[in-house]
C-alpha positions as a Markdown table, in Angstrom:
| # | Residue | x | y | z |
|---|---|---|---|---|
| 1 | Met | 84.4 | 83.2 | 66.3 |
| 2 | Asn | 83.6 | 84.9 | 63.0 |
| 3 | Ala | 80.0 | 85.6 | 64.1 |
| 4 | Met | 81.1 | 87.2 | 67.3 |
| 5 | Thr | 83.7 | 89.3 | 65.5 |
| 6 | Val | 81.3 | 90.5 | 62.8 |
| 7 | Ser | 78.1 | 90.9 | 64.7 |
| 8 | Leu | 79.3 | 92.4 | 68.0 |
| 9 | Pro | 82.0 | 95.1 | 67.2 |
| 10 | Gln | 79.7 | 97.9 | 68.3 |
| 11 | Ser | 78.8 | 96.1 | 71.5 |
| 12 | Arg | 82.5 | 95.5 | 72.1 |
| 13 | Met | 83.4 | 99.1 | 71.5 |
| 14 | Ser | 80.5 | 100.3 | 73.7 |
| 15 | Ala | 81.6 | 97.9 | 76.5 |
| 16 | Glu | 85.2 | 99.2 | 76.3 |
| 17 | His | 84.0 | 102.8 | 76.5 |
| 18 | Arg | 81.7 | 102.1 | 79.5 |
| 19 | Phe | 84.1 | 100.0 | 81.5 |
| 20 | Gln | 87.4 | 101.7 | 80.9 |
| 21 | Ala | 87.4 | 103.0 | 84.5 |
| 22 | Phe | 88.0 | 99.3 | 85.5 |
| 23 | Asp | 91.6 | 99.8 | 84.2 |
| 24 | Leu | 92.3 | 101.9 | 87.3 |
| 25 | Leu | 91.6 | 98.9 | 89.6 |
| 26 | Ala | 94.2 | 96.6 | 91.0 |
| 27 | Thr | 91.7 | 93.7 | 91.1 |
| 28 | Leu | 91.1 | 91.5 | 88.0 |
| 29 | Val | 87.9 | 92.4 | 86.3 |
| 30 | Ala | 86.0 | 91.0 | 83.4 |
| 31 | Val | 82.5 | 91.7 | 82.0 |
| 32 | Val | 80.9 | 88.6 | 80.4 |
| 33 | Arg | 77.6 | 87.3 | 79.2 |
| 34 | Ser | 75.9 | 84.4 | 81.0 |
| 35 | Asp | 77.3 | 82.0 | 78.3 |
| 36 | Gly | 80.9 | 83.0 | 79.1 |
| 37 | Glu | 81.4 | 85.4 | 76.1 |
| 38 | Leu | 83.9 | 88.0 | 77.1 |
| 39 | Leu | 82.9 | 91.6 | 76.6 |
| 40 | Tyr | 85.6 | 93.4 | 78.5 |
| 41 | Ala | 88.8 | 92.6 | 80.5 |
| 42 | Asn | 90.6 | 95.3 | 82.5 |
| 43 | Ala | 94.4 | 96.0 | 82.3 |
| 44 | Ala | 95.1 | 94.1 | 85.5 |
| 45 | Leu | 93.6 | 91.0 | 84.0 |
| 46 | Glu | 95.6 | 91.5 | 80.8 |
| 47 | Asp | 98.8 | 91.8 | 82.9 |
| 48 | Val | 98.1 | 88.6 | 84.8 |
| 49 | Gln | 97.2 | 86.6 | 81.7 |
| 50 | Gly | 100.0 | 88.1 | 79.6 |
| 51 | Ile | 97.7 | 88.6 | 76.6 |
| 52 | Ser | 95.5 | 91.4 | 75.3 |
| 53 | Arg | 91.7 | 91.6 | 76.0 |
| 54 | Arg | 91.1 | 91.2 | 72.3 |
| 55 | Ser | 93.0 | 87.9 | 72.3 |
| 56 | Met | 91.1 | 86.8 | 75.4 |
| 57 | Gly | 87.9 | 87.5 | 73.7 |
| 58 | Glu | 88.6 | 84.9 | 71.1 |
| 59 | Asp | 87.9 | 82.2 | 73.6 |
| 60 | Asn | 85.1 | 81.5 | 76.0 |
| 61 | Phe | 86.0 | 83.2 | 79.3 |
| 62 | Ser | 85.3 | 80.0 | 81.2 |
| 63 | Ser | 88.3 | 78.4 | 79.5 |
| 64 | Tyr | 90.6 | 80.5 | 81.6 |
| 65 | Phe | 89.5 | 78.7 | 84.7 |
| 66 | Ala | 90.7 | 75.3 | 86.0 |
| 67 | Glu | 87.0 | 74.3 | 86.3 |
| 68 | Pro | 85.1 | 76.0 | 83.5 |
| 69 | Arg | 81.8 | 74.4 | 84.3 |
| 70 | Val | 81.7 | 75.9 | 87.8 |
| 71 | Leu | 82.0 | 79.4 | 86.4 |
| 72 | Leu | 79.3 | 78.7 | 83.7 |
| 73 | Gln | 76.9 | 77.4 | 86.3 |
| 74 | Ala | 77.6 | 80.5 | 88.5 |
| 75 | Leu | 77.0 | 82.8 | 85.6 |
| 76 | Ala | 73.7 | 81.0 | 84.7 |
| 77 | Gly | 72.6 | 81.3 | 88.4 |
| 78 | Val | 73.3 | 85.0 | 88.5 |
| 79 | Arg | 71.6 | 85.5 | 85.1 |
| 80 | Ala | 68.5 | 83.7 | 86.4 |
| 81 | Asn | 68.4 | 85.9 | 89.5 |
| 82 | Glu | 69.0 | 83.0 | 91.7 |
| 83 | Tyr | 71.7 | 85.1 | 93.4 |
| 84 | Ser | 72.2 | 88.9 | 93.4 |
| 85 | Thr | 75.9 | 88.4 | 94.1 |
| 86 | Leu | 77.8 | 85.1 | 94.1 |
| 87 | Arg | 81.2 | 84.5 | 95.6 |
| 88 | Tyr | 83.5 | 81.5 | 95.5 |
| 89 | Asp | 87.1 | 80.5 | 95.3 |
| 90 | Ala | 88.7 | 79.2 | 92.0 |
| 91 | Ser | 91.9 | 78.8 | 90.1 |
| 92 | Leu | 92.7 | 80.9 | 87.1 |
| 93 | Arg | 94.7 | 79.4 | 84.2 |
| 94 | Arg | 97.6 | 81.5 | 82.9 |
| 95 | Val | 99.5 | 80.9 | 79.6 |
| 96 | Gly | 102.8 | 79.2 | 80.4 |
| 97 | Arg | 102.4 | 79.7 | 84.2 |
| 98 | Glu | 101.0 | 77.9 | 87.2 |
| 99 | Leu | 97.4 | 78.3 | 88.3 |
| 100 | Leu | 96.5 | 81.5 | 90.2 |
| 101 | Pro | 94.2 | 81.0 | 93.2 |
| 102 | Val | 91.6 | 83.7 | 93.2 |
| 103 | His | 88.4 | 84.8 | 95.0 |
| 104 | Val | 85.7 | 85.3 | 92.4 |
| 105 | Asn | 82.8 | 87.7 | 92.9 |
| 106 | Leu | 80.0 | 87.8 | 90.3 |
| 107 | Thr | 77.4 | 90.6 | 90.1 |
| 108 | Gln | 74.8 | 91.6 | 87.5 |
| 109 | Thr | 75.1 | 95.0 | 85.9 |
| 110 | Asp | 72.2 | 97.2 | 84.9 |
| 111 | Val | 72.3 | 95.7 | 81.4 |
| 112 | Pro | 70.5 | 92.4 | 80.8 |
| 113 | Asp | 72.7 | 89.4 | 80.4 |
| 114 | Glu | 75.8 | 91.3 | 81.4 |
| 115 | Ile | 77.7 | 90.1 | 84.5 |
| 116 | Leu | 80.7 | 91.6 | 86.2 |
| 117 | Val | 83.3 | 89.1 | 87.3 |
| 118 | Glu | 85.8 | 90.4 | 89.8 |
| 119 | Met | 88.8 | 88.2 | 90.7 |
| 120 | Met | 91.1 | 89.0 | 93.6 |
| 121 | Pro | 94.2 | 86.8 | 94.0 |
| 122 | Leu | 93.9 | 85.2 | 97.4 |
| 123 | Glu | 97.4 | 86.4 | 98.3 |
| 124 | Gln | 96.3 | 90.0 | 97.4 |
| 125 | Gln | 93.2 | 89.6 | 99.4 |
| 126 | Ala | 95.1 | 88.3 | 102.4 |
| 127 | Arg | 97.5 | 91.3 | 102.1 |
| 128 | Gln | 94.6 | 93.7 | 101.9 |
| 129 | Glu | 93.0 | 92.2 | 105.0 |
| 130 | Arg | 96.4 | 92.4 | 106.8 |
| 131 | Glu | 96.8 | 96.1 | 105.8 |
| 132 | Glu | 93.3 | 96.9 | 107.1 |
| 133 | Arg | 94.2 | 95.2 | 110.4 |
| 134 | Leu | 97.4 | 97.2 | 110.6 |
| 135 | Leu | 95.6 | 100.5 | 110.0 |
| 136 | Asp | 92.9 | 99.6 | 112.6 |
| 137 | Gln | 95.6 | 98.5 | 115.0 |
| 138 | Ala | 97.6 | 101.7 | 114.5 |
| 139 | Gln | 94.5 | 103.8 | 115.2 |
| 140 | Ala | 93.8 | 101.8 | 118.3 |
| 141 | Asn | 97.4 | 102.2 | 119.3 |
| 142 | Lys | 97.3 | 106.0 | 119.0 |
| 143 | Glu | 94.2 | 106.2 | 121.3 |
| 144 | Leu | 95.7 | 103.8 | 123.8 |
| 145 | Ile | 99.1 | 105.5 | 123.8 |
| 146 | Arg | 97.6 | 109.0 | 124.1 |
| 147 | Asn | 95.2 | 108.0 | 126.9 |
| 148 | Leu | 97.7 | 105.9 | 128.8 |
| 149 | Ala | 100.5 | 108.5 | 128.6 |
| 150 | His | 98.3 | 111.2 | 130.0 |
| 151 | Glu | 97.1 | 108.9 | 132.8 |
| 152 | Ile | 100.7 | 108.1 | 133.7 |
| 153 | Lys | 102.0 | 111.7 | 133.2 |
| 154 | Asn | 99.7 | 113.4 | 135.7 |
| 155 | Pro | 100.6 | 111.5 | 138.8 |
| 156 | Leu | 104.3 | 111.3 | 137.9 |
| 157 | Gly | 104.9 | 115.0 | 138.7 |
| 158 | Gly | 103.2 | 114.5 | 142.1 |
| 159 | Ile | 105.3 | 111.4 | 142.9 |
| 160 | Arg | 108.6 | 113.2 | 142.0 |
| 161 | Gly | 107.7 | 116.3 | 143.9 |
| 162 | Ala | 106.7 | 114.4 | 147.0 |
| 163 | Ala | 110.0 | 112.5 | 146.9 |
| 164 | Gln | 112.0 | 115.7 | 146.6 |
| 165 | Leu | 110.1 | 117.2 | 149.7 |
| 166 | Leu | 110.6 | 114.0 | 151.6 |
| 167 | Glu | 114.3 | 114.0 | 150.8 |
| 168 | Met | 114.7 | 117.4 | 152.6 |
| 169 | Glu | 113.0 | 116.0 | 155.7 |
| 170 | Ile | 114.5 | 112.6 | 156.3 |
| 171 | Asp | 117.8 | 111.2 | 157.5 |
| 172 | Pro | 120.5 | 111.8 | 154.9 |
| 173 | Gln | 121.3 | 108.1 | 155.1 |
| 174 | Leu | 117.8 | 107.4 | 153.7 |
| 175 | Thr | 118.1 | 109.7 | 150.7 |
| 176 | Glu | 119.3 | 106.8 | 148.6 |
| 177 | Tyr | 115.6 | 105.6 | 148.5 |
| 178 | Thr | 114.1 | 108.9 | 147.5 |
| 179 | Arg | 116.7 | 109.2 | 144.8 |
| 180 | Val | 115.6 | 105.9 | 143.4 |
| 181 | Ile | 112.0 | 107.2 | 143.3 |
| 182 | Ile | 113.1 | 110.4 | 141.6 |
| 183 | His | 115.3 | 108.5 | 139.1 |
| 184 | Glu | 112.5 | 106.1 | 138.2 |
| 185 | Ala | 109.9 | 108.9 | 137.9 |
| 186 | Asp | 112.3 | 110.7 | 135.5 |
| 187 | Arg | 112.7 | 107.5 | 133.5 |
| 188 | Leu | 109.0 | 107.0 | 133.2 |
| 189 | Gln | 108.6 | 110.7 | 132.2 |
| 190 | Thr | 111.1 | 110.2 | 129.4 |
| 191 | Leu | 109.1 | 107.1 | 128.2 |
| 192 | Val | 105.8 | 109.1 | 128.3 |
| 193 | Asp | 107.4 | 111.9 | 126.4 |
| 194 | Arg | 108.5 | 109.5 | 123.7 |
| 195 | Leu | 105.0 | 108.0 | 123.5 |
| 196 | Leu | 103.5 | 111.5 | 123.1 |
| 197 | Ala | 106.1 | 112.9 | 120.8 |
| 198 | Pro | 104.5 | 112.0 | 117.4 |
| 199 | His | 101.2 | 113.6 | 118.5 |
| 200 | Arg | 102.8 | 116.7 | 119.9 |
| 201 | Arg | 105.3 | 117.6 | 117.2 |
| 202 | Pro | 104.1 | 119.6 | 114.3 |
| 203 | His | 104.3 | 118.0 | 110.8 |
| 204 | Val | 107.1 | 120.0 | 109.1 |
| 205 | Val | 106.5 | 119.6 | 105.4 |
| 206 | Gly | 109.1 | 120.1 | 102.7 |
| 207 | Asp | 110.7 | 118.4 | 99.7 |
| 208 | Val | 112.2 | 115.0 | 100.7 |
| 209 | Asn | 114.8 | 113.1 | 98.8 |
| 210 | Ile | 114.6 | 109.5 | 100.1 |
| 211 | His | 118.2 | 108.8 | 99.3 |
| 212 | Glu | 119.3 | 111.7 | 101.5 |
| 213 | Val | 117.3 | 110.1 | 104.3 |
| 214 | Cys | 118.9 | 106.7 | 103.7 |
| 215 | Glu | 122.4 | 108.2 | 103.6 |
| 216 | Arg | 121.8 | 110.1 | 106.9 |
| 217 | Val | 120.6 | 106.9 | 108.5 |
| 218 | Arg | 123.5 | 104.9 | 107.0 |
| 219 | Ser | 126.1 | 107.3 | 108.5 |
| 220 | Leu | 124.4 | 107.2 | 111.9 |
| 221 | Val | 124.4 | 103.4 | 111.9 |
| 222 | Leu | 128.1 | 103.1 | 110.8 |
| 223 | Val | 129.1 | 105.5 | 113.6 |
| 224 | Glu | 127.5 | 103.1 | 116.2 |
| 225 | Phe | 128.6 | 99.9 | 114.4 |
| 226 | Pro | 131.9 | 100.7 | 112.7 |
| 227 | Arg | 133.1 | 97.1 | 112.4 |
| 228 | Gly | 131.5 | 93.8 | 111.4 |
| 229 | Leu | 128.6 | 95.4 | 109.5 |
| 230 | Arg | 128.3 | 95.9 | 105.8 |
| 231 | Val | 125.7 | 98.5 | 104.6 |
| 232 | Val | 124.6 | 97.9 | 101.0 |
| 233 | Arg | 123.0 | 100.7 | 99.0 |
| 234 | Asp | 120.7 | 99.6 | 96.2 |
| 235 | Tyr | 119.1 | 102.8 | 95.0 |
| 236 | Asp | 116.8 | 103.7 | 92.1 |
| 237 | Thr | 118.0 | 107.2 | 91.5 |
| 238 | Ser | 115.0 | 108.0 | 89.3 |
| 239 | Ile | 112.7 | 108.2 | 92.3 |
| 240 | Pro | 111.4 | 111.8 | 92.5 |
| 241 | Glu | 111.3 | 114.0 | 95.5 |
| 242 | Phe | 108.0 | 114.2 | 97.4 |
| 243 | Arg | 106.5 | 116.4 | 100.1 |
| 244 | Gly | 107.0 | 115.2 | 103.6 |
| 245 | Asp | 108.7 | 115.6 | 107.0 |
| 246 | Arg | 112.3 | 114.8 | 106.5 |
| 247 | Glu | 113.2 | 114.5 | 110.2 |
| 248 | Gln | 110.2 | 112.2 | 110.8 |
| 249 | Leu | 111.3 | 109.9 | 108.0 |
| 250 | Ile | 114.9 | 109.8 | 109.1 |
| 251 | Gln | 113.7 | 108.8 | 112.6 |
| 252 | Ala | 111.4 | 106.1 | 111.1 |
| 253 | Val | 114.1 | 104.6 | 109.0 |
| 254 | Leu | 116.6 | 104.9 | 111.8 |
| 255 | Asn | 114.4 | 103.1 | 114.2 |
| 256 | Ile | 114.0 | 100.2 | 111.8 |
| 257 | Ala | 117.7 | 100.1 | 110.9 |
| 258 | His | 118.7 | 100.3 | 114.6 |
| 259 | Asn | 116.4 | 97.4 | 115.4 |
| 260 | Ala | 117.9 | 95.4 | 112.6 |
| 261 | Cys | 121.5 | 96.1 | 113.9 |
| 262 | Gln | 120.5 | 95.0 | 117.4 |
| 263 | Ala | 119.2 | 91.7 | 115.9 |
| 264 | Leu | 122.5 | 91.4 | 114.0 |
| 265 | Thr | 124.7 | 91.5 | 117.1 |
| 266 | Glu | 126.0 | 88.0 | 116.8 |
| 267 | Arg | 126.7 | 88.4 | 113.1 |
| 268 | Ile | 128.4 | 91.7 | 113.7 |
| 269 | Val | 130.8 | 90.0 | 116.1 |
| 270 | Ser | 131.5 | 87.3 | 113.5 |
| 271 | Gly | 132.0 | 90.0 | 110.8 |
| 272 | Asp | 129.3 | 88.9 | 108.3 |
| 273 | Ala | 126.4 | 91.2 | 109.2 |
| 274 | Gln | 124.7 | 92.9 | 106.3 |
| 275 | Leu | 122.1 | 95.7 | 106.2 |
| 276 | Thr | 120.6 | 96.7 | 102.8 |
| 277 | Phe | 118.8 | 99.9 | 101.8 |
| 278 | Arg | 116.9 | 99.3 | 98.6 |
| 279 | Thr | 114.6 | 101.8 | 96.9 |
| 280 | Arg | 112.2 | 101.1 | 94.0 |
| 281 | Ile | 109.1 | 102.7 | 92.4 |
| 282 | Ala | 105.9 | 100.7 | 92.7 |
| 283 | Arg | 103.4 | 101.3 | 89.9 |
| 284 | Ser | 99.6 | 100.9 | 90.1 |
| 285 | Ile | 99.7 | 99.7 | 93.7 |
| 286 | Thr | 96.9 | 99.5 | 96.3 |
| 287 | Phe | 97.6 | 99.9 | 100.0 |
| 288 | Gly | 95.9 | 101.5 | 102.9 |
| 289 | Lys | 92.5 | 100.9 | 101.1 |
| 290 | Gln | 93.6 | 103.3 | 98.3 |
| 291 | Arg | 95.1 | 102.8 | 94.8 |
| 292 | Tyr | 98.1 | 104.9 | 93.8 |
| 293 | Arg | 99.6 | 105.4 | 90.4 |
| 294 | Leu | 103.2 | 105.6 | 91.9 |
| 295 | Ala | 104.6 | 104.8 | 95.3 |
| 296 | Leu | 108.0 | 104.7 | 96.9 |
| 297 | Glu | 109.2 | 101.3 | 98.1 |
| 298 | Leu | 112.0 | 101.5 | 100.6 |
| 299 | His | 113.3 | 98.2 | 101.9 |
| 300 | Val | 115.5 | 97.8 | 105.0 |
| 301 | Ile | 116.8 | 94.3 | 104.8 |
| 302 | Asp | 119.0 | 92.4 | 107.2 |
| 303 | Asn | 120.5 | 88.9 | 107.3 |
| 304 | Gly | 119.8 | 88.4 | 111.0 |
| 305 | Pro | 117.9 | 85.6 | 112.8 |
| 306 | Gly | 114.4 | 87.0 | 111.9 |
| 307 | Val | 111.5 | 88.2 | 114.0 |
| 308 | Pro | 110.5 | 85.7 | 116.7 |
| 309 | Asp | 107.3 | 83.9 | 115.8 |
| 310 | Ser | 105.9 | 84.8 | 119.2 |
| 311 | Ile | 105.8 | 88.5 | 118.4 |
| 312 | Lys | 105.6 | 88.5 | 114.6 |
| 313 | Asp | 102.0 | 89.6 | 114.5 |
| 314 | Arg | 102.5 | 92.2 | 117.2 |
| 315 | Ile | 105.8 | 93.9 | 116.3 |
| 316 | Phe | 104.1 | 97.3 | 115.7 |
| 317 | Phe | 102.3 | 97.2 | 119.0 |
| 318 | Pro | 103.7 | 99.6 | 121.6 |
| 319 | Leu | 105.9 | 98.1 | 124.3 |
| 320 | Val | 106.4 | 94.8 | 122.4 |
| 321 | Ser | 110.1 | 94.0 | 122.0 |
| 322 | Gly | 112.0 | 90.8 | 121.0 |
| 323 | Arg | 115.1 | 92.1 | 122.7 |
| 324 | Glu | 116.1 | 92.1 | 126.4 |
| 325 | Gly | 115.8 | 95.7 | 127.7 |
| 326 | Gly | 114.1 | 97.0 | 124.6 |
| 327 | Ser | 111.5 | 99.7 | 125.0 |
| 328 | Gly | 109.2 | 98.3 | 122.2 |
| 329 | Leu | 108.6 | 101.8 | 120.9 |
| 330 | Gly | 110.9 | 102.0 | 117.9 |
| 331 | Leu | 108.6 | 100.3 | 115.4 |
| 332 | Thr | 105.5 | 101.8 | 116.8 |
| 333 | Leu | 106.8 | 105.3 | 116.3 |
| 334 | Ala | 108.2 | 104.4 | 112.9 |
| 335 | Gln | 104.8 | 103.2 | 111.8 |
| 336 | Thr | 103.2 | 106.3 | 113.2 |
| 337 | Phe | 105.6 | 108.6 | 111.3 |
| 338 | Val | 105.1 | 106.7 | 108.0 |
| 339 | Gln | 101.3 | 106.7 | 108.4 |
| 340 | Gln | 101.4 | 110.5 | 108.8 |
| 341 | His | 102.8 | 110.4 | 105.2 |
| 342 | His | 99.8 | 108.3 | 104.1 |
| 343 | Gly | 102.1 | 105.3 | 104.0 |
| 344 | Leu | 102.5 | 101.9 | 105.6 |
| 345 | Ile | 105.2 | 99.7 | 106.9 |
| 346 | Glu | 105.1 | 95.9 | 106.2 |
| 347 | Cys | 107.4 | 93.2 | 107.5 |
| 348 | Asp | 108.4 | 89.9 | 105.9 |
| 349 | Ser | 110.7 | 87.9 | 108.1 |
| 350 | Glu | 112.3 | 84.5 | 108.1 |
| 351 | Pro | 115.6 | 83.2 | 109.6 |
| 352 | Gly | 118.4 | 84.8 | 107.6 |
| 353 | Arg | 116.4 | 87.6 | 106.0 |
| 354 | Thr | 114.1 | 90.2 | 107.5 |
| 355 | Asp | 112.6 | 92.8 | 105.1 |
| 356 | Phe | 110.8 | 95.9 | 106.4 |
| 357 | Lys | 109.1 | 97.6 | 103.5 |
| 358 | Ile | 108.0 | 101.3 | 103.7 |
| 359 | Leu | 105.4 | 102.3 | 101.2 |
| 360 | Ile | 104.7 | 106.0 | 100.6 |
| 361 | Pro | 102.6 | 107.5 | 97.8 |
| 362 | Leu | 104.5 | 109.6 | 95.2 |
| 363 | Pro | 103.1 | 112.6 | 93.3 |
């Protein structure tokens, strides 16, 4: 301990200077020697351990793992060039708290006997993979919607026009059938217009106060459901304004809230339905493959039956609905509008509580 403190202060200071950029990462990062001596720990690792990097440096870094020998063997293997990069799953010890399952990635730096240890909590890794799937899915949805809508739109006009011409020529007693054709063509046209709306409409950017958005949605919801529904406001009024399209965000939040109210139908009848709008600031958060210093967290929470398991993984797909007669477009459009603000919508649902979380970067 004393030898390390006395003989390596310059090395320690140099490491802190060289690796200070790691403090900007959400993943847990340590720089160690092959014998487990800690040279540097980033801020995320300090937060998880609840102690400073200086205090962590007083112990061999392997002692922070449930199986210290596995880490030491891995470090020795990387040091001996048996592996250029080594990955494995482990459990991280935390002072006074339960073990944290992590995915460990070890890589040599350009400095001899200096190894970078990156630890990603398995829950965080699963979330990141889920976000990447959502982004890929959203992009695929955009292409599918745009192509499908155009393919449907072109023949619709011809079908409707032909039905109108036919109506003028046939027996008046048969016009009931041509009117069905015209009505259904108009209904499909409306659906196509809704599908294309996010791609047609210009992005009108201005200063947005998220609580004004929530209050607008709240008033619209209470007009439609004046009895049996309690709307709770849980706002962090310190959240700053940001640049965005106010109308798009109103529509996105309204679509989510309206879906929630539809799911609350039975509880509205019994008089104990609850919808909550909660706003918070998230700090040093990563989503959509990027890290942000600050982000808005808007939760729309209901106490309904939850999203059916059969569609839980597909709720943002177009034309997927858990409700009889639903168009399946509300959440798709909401996700599109939020992504146009570089944000993301996530859903966590179980019987009695469904939480749609909107994340949008803040300046």
